[in-house]
C-alpha positions as CSV (number, residue, x, y, z in Angstrom):
1,M,-18.0,7.9,-3.2
2,R,-17.8,5.3,0.1
3,K,-17.5,1.8,-2.0
4,I,-15.1,3.3,-4.4
5,I,-12.8,4.3,-1.1
6,T,-13.3,0.7,0.2
7,N,-12.5,-0.8,-3.1
8,L,-9.3,0.4,-3.3
9,I,-8.0,0.0,0.1
10,I,-8.8,-3.7,-0.4
11,V,-7.1,-3.8,-3.9
12,S,-4.5,-1.3,-3.0
13,F,-3.9,-3.3,0.5
14,I,-3.4,-6.6,-1.6
15,L,-0.9,-5.1,-3.9
16,H,0.6,-3.8,-1.8
17,V,1.3,-6.3,1.0
18,V,2.1,-9.1,-1.9
19,W,5.2,-6.4,-3.7
20,E,6.3,-5.6,-0.3
21,N,7.3,-9.9,0.5
22,A,7.8,-10.3,-2.9
23,Q,10.8,-7.8,-3.2
24,A,12.3,-8.3,1.0
25,P,14.1,-11.2,-0.4
26,L,16.2,-9.1,-2.4
27,F,17.7,-6.6,0.2
28,L,20.6,-7.5,2.2
29,G,19.9,-9.1,5.7
30,Y,16.4,-11.1,4.6
31,E,16.4,-14.5,6.4
32,S,12.5,-15.5,6.4
33,F,9.3,-14.2,5.3
34,F,7.9,-14.7,8.7
35,Q,11.1,-12.5,10.6
36,H,9.8,-9.8,7.7
37,F,6.5,-9.8,7.3
38,I,5.9,-7.3,10.3
39,L,8.4,-4.8,8.3
40,C,6.5,-5.7,5.0
41,L,3.0,-4.6,6.9
42,L,4.2,-1.5,8.0
43,G,5.7,-0.9,4.2
44,T,2.1,-1.8,2.6
45,I,0.5,0.5,5.5
46,G,2.2,3.4,4.3
47,D,2.2,2.9,1.0
48,L,-1.4,2.9,1.7
49,V,-1.6,6.0,2.9
50,I,0.2,7.3,0.5
51,T,-2.0,5.8,-1.9
52,L,-5.3,7.4,-0.5
53,F,-3.5,10.6,-0.3
54,V,-3.0,10.9,-3.9
55,Y,-6.1,9.8,-4.7
56,I,-8.0,12.4,-2.4
57,L,-5.6,14.8,-3.6
58,I,-6.8,14.0,-7.2
59,T,-10.0,14.2,-6.4
60,L,-10.1,17.3,-5.0
61,L,-8.4,18.6,-7.6
62,K,-10.8,17.6,-10.2
63,R,-13.8,18.9,-8.4
64,D,-11.9,22.5,-8.9
65,Q,-12.1,22.3,-12.1
């Protein structure tokens, strides 16, 4: 179980950080990658928390059945 969650965190982090930085230039006020990287990183952490919450919730629901 620990290995699955670790792999989920790694893959999810990579995909979310790419996604957050890829869409950042579409927003008004975007100036540069480095200026907005911290904000994108915070968004990535939020996405990661949501992903883990959903994974754990589904895992718990499937065990009850």
